[in-house]
N, CA, C and O atoms as CSV, one atom per row, in Angstrom:
chain,resi,resn,atom,element,x,y,z
A,1,MET,N,N,-13.441,30.552,-70.868
A,1,MET,CA,C,-12.596,29.753,-71.443
A,1,MET,C,C,-12.151,28.676,-70.644
A,1,MET,O,O,-11.975,28.851,-69.438
A,2,SER,N,N,-11.921,27.429,-71.254
A,2,SER,CA,C,-11.591,26.187,-70.658
A,2,SER,C,C,-10.148,26.237,-70.410
A,2,SER,O,O,-9.341,26.834,-71.123
A,3,ASN,N,N,-9.846,25.494,-69.230
A,3,ASN,CA,C,-8.254,25.366,-68.821
A,3,ASN,C,C,-7.954,23.936,-69.112
A,3,ASN,O,O,-8.769,23.113,-69.528
A,4,PHE,N,N,-6.581,23.711,-68.824
A,4,PHE,CA,C,-6.194,22.314,-69.332
A,4,PHE,C,C,-6.781,21.152,-68.805
A,4,PHE,O,O,-6.901,20.108,-69.446
A,5,LYS,N,N,-7.197,21.339,-67.495
A,5,LYS,CA,C,-7.938,20.137,-66.751
A,5,LYS,C,C,-9.208,19.744,-67.287
A,5,LYS,O,O,-9.657,18.598,-67.247
A,6,THR,N,N,-9.877,20.945,-67.889
A,6,THR,CA,C,-11.226,20.625,-68.496
A,6,THR,C,C,-11.045,19.800,-69.704
A,6,THR,O,O,-11.718,18.797,-69.943
A,7,TYR,N,N,-10.012,20.309,-70.530
A,7,TYR,CA,C,-9.742,19.487,-71.898
A,7,TYR,C,C,-9.248,18.026,-71.504
A,7,TYR,O,O,-9.432,17.062,-72.247
A,8,THR,N,N,-8.655,17.947,-70.369
A,8,THR,CA,C,-8.045,16.394,-70.033
A,8,THR,C,C,-9.190,15.686,-69.533
A,8,THR,O,O,-9.270,14.476,-69.747
A,9,GLU,N,N,-10.078,16.284,-68.898
A,9,GLU,CA,C,-11.235,15.517,-68.344
A,9,GLU,C,C,-12.185,15.098,-69.800
A,9,GLU,O,O,-12.680,13.982,-69.960
A,10,ARG,N,N,-12.288,16.030,-70.608
A,10,ARG,CA,C,-13.058,15.731,-71.642
A,10,ARG,C,C,-12.435,14.512,-72.678
A,10,ARG,O,O,-13.104,13.673,-73.280
A,11,ASP,N,N,-11.110,14.660,-72.694
A,11,ASP,CA,C,-10.357,13.883,-73.414
A,11,ASP,C,C,-10.280,12.265,-72.974
A,11,ASP,O,O,-9.916,11.367,-73.734
A,12,LEU,N,N,-10.670,12.106,-71.684
A,12,LEU,CA,C,-10.702,10.882,-70.944
A,12,LEU,C,C,-11.850,9.980,-71.697
A,12,LEU,O,O,-11.677,8.766,-71.813
A,13,SER,N,N,-12.849,10.524,-72.126
A,13,SER,CA,C,-13.918,9.896,-72.670
A,13,SER,C,C,-13.589,9.421,-73.958
A,13,SER,O,O,-14.267,8.563,-74.524
A,14,SER,N,N,-12.597,9.930,-74.441
A,14,SER,CA,C,-12.052,9.284,-75.988
A,14,SER,C,C,-11.294,7.975,-75.589
A,14,SER,O,O,-11.387,7.002,-76.338
A,15,PHE,N,N,-10.637,7.913,-74.579
A,15,PHE,CA,C,-9.979,6.638,-74.152
A,15,PHE,C,C,-10.786,5.577,-73.551
A,15,PHE,O,O,-10.705,4.393,-73.881
A,16,PHE,N,N,-11.647,6.095,-72.561
A,16,PHE,CA,C,-12.477,5.316,-71.909
A,16,PHE,C,C,-13.865,5.158,-72.434
A,16,PHE,O,O,-14.854,5.549,-71.814
A,17,ASN,N,N,-13.904,4.572,-73.596
A,17,ASN,CA,C,-14.874,4.475,-74.711
A,17,ASN,C,C,-15.159,3.070,-75.060
A,17,ASN,O,O,-14.182,2.497,-75.544
A,18,ILE,N,N,-16.173,2.393,-74.955
A,18,ILE,CA,C,-16.419,1.032,-75.249
A,18,ILE,C,C,-16.010,0.894,-76.899
A,18,ILE,O,O,-15.555,-0.174,-77.309
A,19,ASN,N,N,-16.163,1.794,-77.611
A,19,ASN,CA,C,-16.056,1.897,-79.238
A,19,ASN,C,C,-14.513,2.061,-79.399
A,19,ASN,O,O,-14.080,1.791,-80.519
A,20,GLU,N,N,-13.589,2.475,-78.421
A,20,GLU,CA,C,-12.278,2.735,-78.776
A,20,GLU,C,C,-11.357,1.908,-78.016
A,20,GLU,O,O,-11.159,0.751,-78.387
A,21,PHE,N,N,-10.804,2.352,-77.046
A,21,PHE,CA,C,-9.696,1.510,-76.164
A,21,PHE,C,C,-10.240,0.593,-74.970
A,21,PHE,O,O,-9.714,-0.483,-74.689
A,22,ALA,N,N,-11.353,1.126,-74.290
A,22,ALA,CA,C,-11.704,0.560,-73.135
A,22,ALA,C,C,-12.772,-0.549,-73.342
A,22,ALA,O,O,-13.471,-0.570,-74.355
A,23,ASP,N,N,-12.881,-1.506,-72.309
A,23,ASP,CA,C,-13.881,-2.499,-72.187
A,23,ASP,C,C,-14.380,-2.639,-70.812
A,23,ASP,O,O,-13.704,-2.335,-69.829
A,24,TYR,N,N,-15.670,-3.143,-70.759
A,24,TYR,CA,C,-16.005,-3.266,-69.372
A,24,TYR,C,C,-15.476,-4.578,-68.681
A,24,TYR,O,O,-15.723,-5.695,-69.134
A,25,HIS,N,N,-14.752,-4.360,-67.582
A,25,HIS,CA,C,-14.335,-5.408,-66.801
A,25,HIS,C,C,-14.941,-5.504,-65.412
A,25,HIS,O,O,-15.426,-4.495,-64.902
A,26,ASP,N,N,-14.936,-6.657,-64.782
A,26,ASP,CA,C,-15.333,-6.851,-63.610
A,26,ASP,C,C,-14.204,-6.745,-62.617
A,26,ASP,O,O,-13.344,-7.609,-62.448
A,27,ILE,N,N,-14.301,-5.529,-61.941
A,27,ILE,CA,C,-13.137,-5.198,-60.867
A,27,ILE,C,C,-13.786,-4.978,-59.531
A,27,ILE,O,O,-14.409,-3.955,-59.247
A,28,ASP,N,N,-13.584,-6.106,-58.647
A,28,ASP,CA,C,-14.127,-6.146,-57.287
A,28,ASP,C,C,-15.654,-6.224,-57.359
A,28,ASP,O,O,-16.377,-5.748,-56.484
A,29,GLY,N,N,-16.071,-6.807,-58.374
A,29,GLY,CA,C,-17.809,-7.015,-58.406
A,29,GLY,C,C,-18.287,-5.777,-59.190
A,29,GLY,O,O,-19.471,-5.805,-59.528
A,30,GLN,N,N,-17.611,-4.769,-59.511
A,30,GLN,CA,C,-18.075,-3.674,-60.382
A,30,GLN,C,C,-17.892,-3.738,-61.721
A,30,GLN,O,O,-16.784,-4.074,-62.139
A,31,GLN,N,N,-18.880,-3.446,-62.573
A,31,GLN,CA,C,-18.513,-3.433,-64.081
A,31,GLN,C,C,-17.867,-1.954,-64.223
A,31,GLN,O,O,-18.543,-0.978,-63.896
A,32,VAL,N,N,-16.575,-1.808,-64.706
A,32,VAL,CA,C,-16.031,-0.800,-64.716
A,32,VAL,C,C,-15.368,-0.655,-66.191
A,32,VAL,O,O,-14.813,-1.637,-66.685
A,33,LEU,N,N,-15.424,0.467,-66.826
A,33,LEU,CA,C,-14.859,0.769,-68.153
A,33,LEU,C,C,-13.283,0.851,-67.851
A,33,LEU,O,O,-12.844,1.793,-67.191
A,34,ALA,N,N,-12.551,-0.026,-68.283
A,34,ALA,CA,C,-10.971,-0.062,-67.858
A,34,ALA,C,C,-10.251,-0.543,-69.308
A,34,ALA,O,O,-10.730,-1.120,-70.285
A,35,ILE,N,N,-8.980,-0.084,-69.038
A,35,ILE,CA,C,-7.957,-0.660,-70.288
A,35,ILE,C,C,-6.948,-1.562,-69.336
A,35,ILE,O,O,-6.327,-1.089,-68.385
A,36,ILE,N,N,-6.900,-2.786,-69.708
A,36,ILE,CA,C,-5.914,-3.459,-68.959
A,36,ILE,C,C,-4.756,-4.072,-69.950
A,36,ILE,O,O,-5.043,-4.707,-70.965
A,37,ASP,N,N,-3.606,-3.842,-69.589
A,37,ASP,CA,C,-2.459,-4.364,-70.127
A,37,ASP,C,C,-1.983,-5.593,-69.339
A,37,ASP,O,O,-1.462,-5.532,-68.226
A,38,SER,N,N,-2.240,-6.827,-70.106
A,38,SER,CA,C,-1.914,-8.008,-69.320
A,38,SER,C,C,-0.692,-8.773,-70.129
A,38,SER,O,O,-0.532,-9.982,-69.956
A,39,ASP,N,N,0.035,-8.133,-70.886
A,39,ASP,CA,C,1.076,-8.784,-71.723
A,39,ASP,C,C,2.501,-8.891,-70.878
A,39,ASP,O,O,3.604,-8.792,-71.416
A,40,GLN,N,N,2.291,-9.104,-69.502
A,40,GLN,CA,C,3.465,-9.112,-68.757
A,40,GLN,C,C,3.475,-10.437,-67.965
A,40,GLN,O,O,2.520,-10.789,-67.273
A,41,PHE,N,N,4.580,-11.131,-68.103
A,41,PHE,CA,C,4.653,-12.423,-67.153
A,41,PHE,C,C,6.105,-12.571,-67.094
A,41,PHE,O,O,6.849,-12.405,-68.061
A,42,GLY,N,N,6.479,-12.895,-65.899
A,42,GLY,CA,C,7.909,-12.914,-65.535
A,42,GLY,C,C,8.183,-14.011,-64.388
A,42,GLY,O,O,7.398,-14.401,-63.524
A,43,GLU,N,N,9.521,-14.401,-64.621
A,43,GLU,CA,C,9.849,-15.469,-63.501
A,43,GLU,C,C,10.058,-14.749,-62.184
A,43,GLU,O,O,10.524,-13.612,-62.109
A,44,ARG,N,N,9.664,-15.525,-61.100
A,44,ARG,CA,C,9.813,-15.234,-59.835
A,44,ARG,C,C,11.325,-14.649,-59.659
A,44,ARG,O,O,12.221,-15.068,-60.393
A,45,PRO,N,N,11.552,-13.754,-58.749
A,45,PRO,CA,C,12.932,-13.292,-58.386
A,45,PRO,C,C,13.653,-14.437,-57.762
A,45,PRO,O,O,13.116,-15.310,-57.080
A,46,ARG,N,N,14.990,-14.349,-58.076
A,46,ARG,CA,C,15.929,-15.534,-57.786
A,46,ARG,C,C,16.403,-15.221,-56.171
A,46,ARG,O,O,17.133,-16.075,-55.668
A,47,ASP,N,N,16.127,-14.358,-55.561
A,47,ASP,CA,C,16.581,-13.910,-54.361
A,47,ASP,C,C,15.444,-13.945,-53.345
A,47,ASP,O,O,14.474,-13.291,-53.727
A,48,PRO,N,N,15.318,-14.442,-52.330
A,48,PRO,CA,C,16.394,-15.356,-51.745
A,48,PRO,C,C,16.342,-16.757,-52.424
A,48,PRO,O,O,15.338,-17.227,-52.960
A,49,ALA,N,N,17.369,-17.266,-52.344
A,49,ALA,CA,C,17.613,-18.736,-53.148
A,49,ALA,C,C,16.679,-19.774,-52.699
A,49,ALA,O,O,16.023,-20.494,-53.453
A,50,ASP,N,N,16.665,-19.798,-51.449
A,50,ASP,CA,C,15.702,-21.043,-50.852
A,50,ASP,C,C,14.229,-20.836,-51.087
A,50,ASP,O,O,13.440,-21.780,-51.041
A,51,LEU,N,N,13.824,-19.475,-51.364
A,51,LEU,CA,C,12.205,-19.369,-51.882
A,51,LEU,C,C,12.253,-19.629,-53.294
A,51,LEU,O,O,11.289,-20.171,-53.834
A,52,TYR,N,N,13.352,-19.276,-53.998
A,52,TYR,CA,C,13.192,-19.471,-55.558
A,52,TYR,C,C,13.127,-21.052,-55.699
A,52,TYR,O,O,12.294,-21.564,-56.446
A,53,ARG,N,N,13.955,-21.751,-55.022
A,53,ARG,CA,C,13.895,-23.256,-55.201
A,53,ARG,C,C,12.509,-23.989,-54.882
A,53,ARG,O,O,12.067,-24.884,-55.602
A,54,ILE,N,N,11.909,-23.551,-53.806
A,54,ILE,CA,C,10.678,-24.073,-53.412
A,54,ILE,C,C,9.512,-23.621,-54.240
A,54,ILE,O,O,8.447,-24.238,-54.227
A,55,THR,N,N,9.723,-22.494,-54.993
A,55,THR,CA,C,8.592,-22.060,-55.793
A,55,THR,C,C,8.911,-22.193,-57.296
A,55,THR,O,O,8.486,-21.397,-58.133
A,56,GLY,N,N,9.717,-23.292,-57.587
A,56,GLY,CA,C,10.014,-23.626,-58.962
A,56,GLY,C,C,8.804,-24.004,-59.767
A,56,GLY,O,O,7.969,-24.860,-59.474
A,57,GLY,N,N,8.842,-23.170,-60.916
A,57,GLY,CA,C,7.561,-23.512,-61.883
A,57,GLY,C,C,6.530,-22.597,-61.596
A,57,GLY,O,O,5.544,-22.592,-62.333
A,58,ILE,N,N,6.613,-21.669,-60.456
A,58,ILE,CA,C,5.607,-20.674,-60.354
A,58,ILE,C,C,6.113,-19.318,-60.872
A,58,ILE,O,O,7.250,-18.925,-60.608
A,59,TYR,N,N,5.262,-18.624,-61.599
A,59,TYR,CA,C,5.520,-17.345,-62.406
A,59,TYR,C,C,4.619,-16.270,-61.632
A,59,TYR,O,O,3.668,-16.501,-60.885
A,60,GLN,N,N,5.172,-15.016,-62.010
A,60,GLN,CA,C,4.157,-13.975,-61.608
A,60,GLN,C,C,3.625,-13.304,-62.851
A,60,GLN,O,O,4.262,-12.691,-63.708
A,61,ALA,N,N,2.253,-13.557,-62.772
A,61,ALA,CA,C,1.534,-12.715,-63.846
A,61,ALA,C,C,1.364,-11.309,-63.370
A,61,ALA,O,O,1.115,-11.102,-62.182
A,62,ALA,N,N,1.480,-10.347,-64.213
A,62,ALA,CA,C,1.412,-9.045,-63.902
A,62,ALA,C,C,0.472,-8.197,-64.912
A,62,ALA,O,O,0.539,-8.293,-66.137
A,63,ILE,N,N,-0.376,-7.389,-64.232
A,63,ILE,CA,C,-1.267,-6.586,-65.200
A,63,ILE,C,C,-1.135,-5.119,-64.862
A,63,ILE,O,O,-0.596,-4.775,-63.811
A,64,VAL,N,N,-1.559,-4.350,-65.629
A,64,VAL,CA,C,-1.587,-2.849,-65.237
A,64,VAL,C,C,-3.036,-2.436,-65.816
A,64,VAL,O,O,-3.320,-2.634,-66.997
A,65,VAL,N,N,-3.989,-1.808,-64.837
A,65,VAL,CA,C,-5.300,-1.450,-65.021
A,65,VAL,C,C,-5.367,-0.041,-65.081
A,65,VAL,O,O,-4.870,0.606,-64.159
A,66,TYR,N,N,-5.905,0.524,-66.023
A,66,TYR,CA,C,-6.141,1.966,-66.181
A,66,TYR,C,C,-7.696,2.076,-66.145
A,66,TYR,O,O,-8.457,1.477,-66.904
A,67,VAL,N,N,-8.051,2.934,-65.146
A,67,VAL,CA,C,-9.421,3.333,-64.990
A,67,VAL,C,C,-9.610,4.686,-64.496
A,67,VAL,O,O,-8.774,5.195,-63.748
A,68,LYS,N,N,-10.735,5.345,-64.896
A,68,LYS,CA,C,-10.913,6.760,-64.537
A,68,LYS,C,C,-11.146,6.803,-63.001
A,68,LYS,O,O,-11.856,5.963,-62.449
A,69,ALA,N,N,-10.561,7.755,-62.362
A,69,ALA,CA,C,-10.336,7.803,-60.871
A,69,ALA,C,C,-11.847,7.904,-60.406
A,69,ALA,O,O,-12.213,7.281,-59.409
A,70,ALA,N,N,-12.727,8.698,-61.138
A,70,ALA,CA,C,-14.121,8.923,-60.608
A,70,ALA,C,C,-14.935,7.548,-60.712
A,70,ALA,O,O,-16.024,7.436,-60.149
A,71,ASP,N,N,-14.400,6.567,-61.410
A,71,ASP,CA,C,-15.301,5.301,-61.452
A,71,ASP,C,C,-14.809,4.180,-60.557
A,71,ASP,O,O,-15.465,3.138,-60.537
A,72,TYR,N,N,-13.730,4.293,-59.825
A,72,TYR,CA,C,-13.084,3.309,-58.996
A,72,TYR,C,C,-12.328,3.873,-57.934
A,72,TYR,O,O,-11.554,4.822,-58.056
A,73,ALA,N,N,-12.579,3.259,-56.896
A,73,ALA,CA,C,-11.910,3.839,-55.443
A,73,ALA,C,C,-10.408,3.438,-55.455
A,73,ALA,O,O,-10.096,2.264,-55.658
A,74,LYS,N,N,-9.576,4.297,-55.263
A,74,LYS,CA,C,-8.126,4.105,-55.341
A,74,LYS,C,C,-7.737,3.091,-54.226
A,74,LYS,O,O,-7.905,3.326,-53.029
A,75,PRO,N,N,-7.226,1.995,-54.699
A,75,PRO,CA,C,-6.735,0.931,-53.962
A,75,PRO,C,C,-5.306,1.318,-53.169
A,75,PRO,O,O,-4.762,2.399,-53.392
A,76,VAL,N,N,-4.765,0.378,-52.258
A,76,VAL,CA,C,-3.649,0.678,-51.630
A,76,VAL,C,C,-2.766,-0.380,-52.036
A,76,VAL,O,O,-3.237,-1.368,-52.600
A,77,VAL,N,N,-1.393,-0.265,-51.784
A,77,VAL,CA,C,-0.384,-1.407,-52.202
A,77,VAL,C,C,-0.596,-2.385,-51.186
A,77,VAL,O,O,-0.711,-2.136,-49.986
A,78,GLY,N,N,-0.646,-3.595,-51.766
A,78,GLY,CA,C,-0.854,-4.855,-50.892
A,78,GLY,C,C,-2.302,-5.255,-50.874
A,78,GLY,O,O,-2.570,-6.406,-50.530
A,79,GLN,N,N,-3.216,-4.465,-51.193
A,79,GLN,CA,C,-4.624,-4.812,-51.375
A,79,GLN,C,C,-4.904,-5.833,-52.490
A,79,GLN,O,O,-4.385,-5.781,-53.605
A,80,GLN,N,N,-5.834,-6.830,-52.047
A,80,GLN,CA,C,-6.180,-7.734,-52.829
A,80,GLN,C,C,-7.291,-7.175,-53.736
A,80,GLN,O,O,-8.175,-6.442,-53.291
A,81,ILE,N,N,-7.215,-7.531,-54.961
A,81,ILE,CA,C,-8.226,-7.075,-55.999
A,81,ILE,C,C,-8.752,-8.296,-56.958
A,81,ILE,O,O,-7.978,-9.220,-57.210
A,82,TYR,N,N,-9.867,-8.285,-57.400
A,82,TYR,CA,C,-10.453,-9.251,-58.363
A,82,TYR,C,C,-10.538,-8.762,-59.565
A,82,TYR,O,O,-11.386,-7.880,-59.700
A,83,VAL,N,N,-9.860,-9.086,-60.588
A,83,VAL,CA,C,-10.060,-8.495,-62.010
A,83,VAL,C,C,-10.551,-9.809,-62.905
A,83,VAL,O,O,-9.902,-10.848,-63.031
A,84,ASP,N,N,-11.776,-9.537,-63.464
A,84,ASP,CA,C,-12.293,-10.566,-64.223
A,84,ASP,C,C,-12.213,-11.950,-63.719
A,84,ASP,O,O,-11.919,-12.873,-64.478
A,85,GLY,N,N,-12.453,-12.120,-62.527
A,85,GLY,CA,C,-12.546,-13.482,-61.838
A,85,GLY,C,C,-11.038,-13.933,-61.292
A,85,GLY,O,O,-10.880,-14.980,-60.665
A,86,GLU,N,N,-10.091,-13.139,-61.564
A,86,GLU,CA,C,-8.704,-13.523,-61.034
A,86,GLU,C,C,-8.389,-12.571,-59.910
A,86,GLU,O,O,-8.686,-11.378,-59.856
A,87,ASP,N,N,-7.677,-13.364,-58.938
A,87,ASP,CA,C,-7.074,-12.629,-57.786
A,87,ASP,C,C,-5.819,-12.093,-58.038
A,87,ASP,O,O,-4.876,-12.750,-58.479
A,88,TYR,N,N,-5.790,-10.866,-57.757
A,88,TYR,CA,C,-4.242,-10.105,-57.762
A,88,TYR,C,C,-4.217,-9.278,-56.433
A,88,TYR,O,O,-5.172,-8.969,-55.721
A,89,TYR,N,N,-2.795,-8.975,-56.264
A,89,TYR,CA,C,-2.367,-8.023,-55.268
A,89,TYR,C,C,-1.741,-6.725,-55.812
A,89,TYR,O,O,-0.835,-6.750,-56.645
A,90,VAL,N,N,-2.223,-5.668,-55.342
A,90,VAL,CA,C,-1.741,-4.345,-55.744
A,90,VAL,C,C,-0.334,-4.248,-55.454
A,90,VAL,O,O,0.147,-4.581,-54.371
A,91,THR,N,N,0.407,-3.735,-56.547
A,91,THR,CA,C,1.954,-3.568,-56.276
A,91,THR,C,C,2.421,-2.039,-56.466
A,91,THR,O,O,3.477,-1.584,-56.027
A,92,ALA,N,N,1.526,-1.377,-57.144
A,92,ALA,CA,C,1.775,0.018,-57.243
A,92,ALA,C,C,0.431,0.699,-57.685
A,92,ALA,O,O,-0.357,0.128,-58.438
A,93,VAL,N,N,0.250,1.766,-57.250
A,93,VAL,CA,C,-0.824,2.818,-57.514
A,93,VAL,C,C,-0.278,4.317,-57.953
A,93,VAL,O,O,0.603,4.877,-57.301
A,94,ALA,N,N,-0.808,4.835,-58.969
A,94,ALA,CA,C,-0.541,6.190,-59.358
A,94,ALA,C,C,-1.955,6.787,-59.764
A,94,ALA,O,O,-2.799,6.072,-60.304
A,95,GLU,N,N,-2.181,8.144,-59.480
A,95,GLU,CA,C,-3.227,8.754,-60.022
A,95,GLU,C,C,-2.702,10.057,-60.609
A,95,GLU,O,O,-1.957,10.794,-59.964
A,96,GLU,N,N,-3.081,10.305,-61.763
A,96,GLU,CA,C,-2.532,11.460,-62.655
A,96,GLU,C,C,-3.686,11.752,-63.758
A,96,GLU,O,O,-4.192,10.897,-64.485
A,97,ALA,N,N,-3.981,13.055,-63.735
A,97,ALA,CA,C,-5.002,13.672,-64.760
A,97,ALA,C,C,-6.288,12.938,-64.836
A,97,ALA,O,O,-6.924,12.771,-65.877
A,98,GLY,N,N,-6.683,12.443,-63.466
A,98,GLY,CA,C,-7.966,11.792,-63.498
A,98,GLY,C,C,-7.999,10.268,-63.913
A,98,GLY,O,O,-9.066,9.734,-64.217
A,99,VAL,N,N,-6.801,9.582,-63.918
A,99,VAL,CA,C,-6.811,8.236,-64.264
A,99,VAL,C,C,-5.940,7.504,-63.266
A,99,VAL,O,O,-4.858,7.946,-62.880
A,100,LEU,N,N,-6.498,6.302,-62.852
A,100,LEU,CA,C,-5.779,5.663,-61.883
A,100,LEU,C,C,-4.938,4.568,-62.637
A,100,LEU,O,O,-5.500,3.965,-63.551
A,101,LYS,N,N,-3.748,4.292,-62.351
A,101,LYS,CA,C,-2.825,3.191,-62.896
A,101,LYS,C,C,-2.506,2.288,-61.793
A,101,LYS,O,O,-1.852,2.643,-60.812
A,102,ILE,N,N,-3.041,0.958,-61.990
A,102,ILE,CA,C,-3.041,0.218,-60.899
A,102,ILE,C,C,-2.159,-0.849,-61.299
A,102,ILE,O,O,-2.635,-1.425,-62.278
A,103,ALA,N,N,-0.973,-1.377,-60.896
A,103,ALA,CA,C,-0.263,-2.446,-61.137
A,103,ALA,C,C,-0.626,-3.553,-60.163
A,103,ALA,O,O,-0.822,-3.326,-58.969
A,104,ALA,N,N,-0.713,-4.801,-60.733
A,104,ALA,CA,C,-0.991,-5.966,-59.687
A,104,ALA,C,C,-0.372,-7.064,-60.328
A,104,ALA,O,O,-0.148,-7.162,-61.534
A,105,THR,N,N,-0.042,-8.094,-59.209
A,105,THR,CA,C,0.590,-9.315,-59.769
A,105,THR,C,C,-0.227,-10.618,-59.217
A,105,THR,O,O,-0.988,-10.393,-58.276
A,106,ALA,N,N,-0.164,-11.683,-59.606
A,106,ALA,CA,C,-0.741,-13.002,-59.319
A,106,ALA,C,C,0.411,-13.961,-59.458
A,106,ALA,O,O,1.277,-13.851,-60.326
A,107,ASN,N,N,0.360,-14.980,-58.477
A,107,ASN,CA,C,1.185,-16.257,-58.881
A,107,ASN,C,C,0.544,-17.284,-59.710
A,107,ASN,O,O,-0.593,-17.679,-59.453
A,108,GLU,N,N,1.341,-17.803,-60.854
A,108,GLU,CA,C,0.843,-18.524,-61.674
A,108,GLU,C,C,1.468,-19.802,-61.855
A,108,GLU,O,O,2.698,-19.775,-61.892
A,109,GLY,N,N,0.903,-20.923,-61.978
A,109,GLY,CA,C,1.690,-22.213,-61.953
A,109,GLY,C,C,1.678,-22.890,-63.323
A,109,GLY,O,O,2.271,-23.956,-63.490
């Protein structure tokens, strides 16, 4: 009889499937099946005020990358990663049920 972990691992192939949710993305030079949420764009924090003034017009682009933990080495916060030719810095990493959730930001002008 299969346990919950076995079912979860089997279900990952439903999400990380080129015909369903995932696409191949170039992450640090590797072609990896991943789901990328890139609908996040925010203004830089207003504190400290001096930094806010000198970075006027620069925004932070944020993405969240979902990838199977077996397909990509877990990065650390602060690590630079390249996603589809763009430079990002990892701001948060979580691993749950065989999936890495990687939040990353980049400065955009």
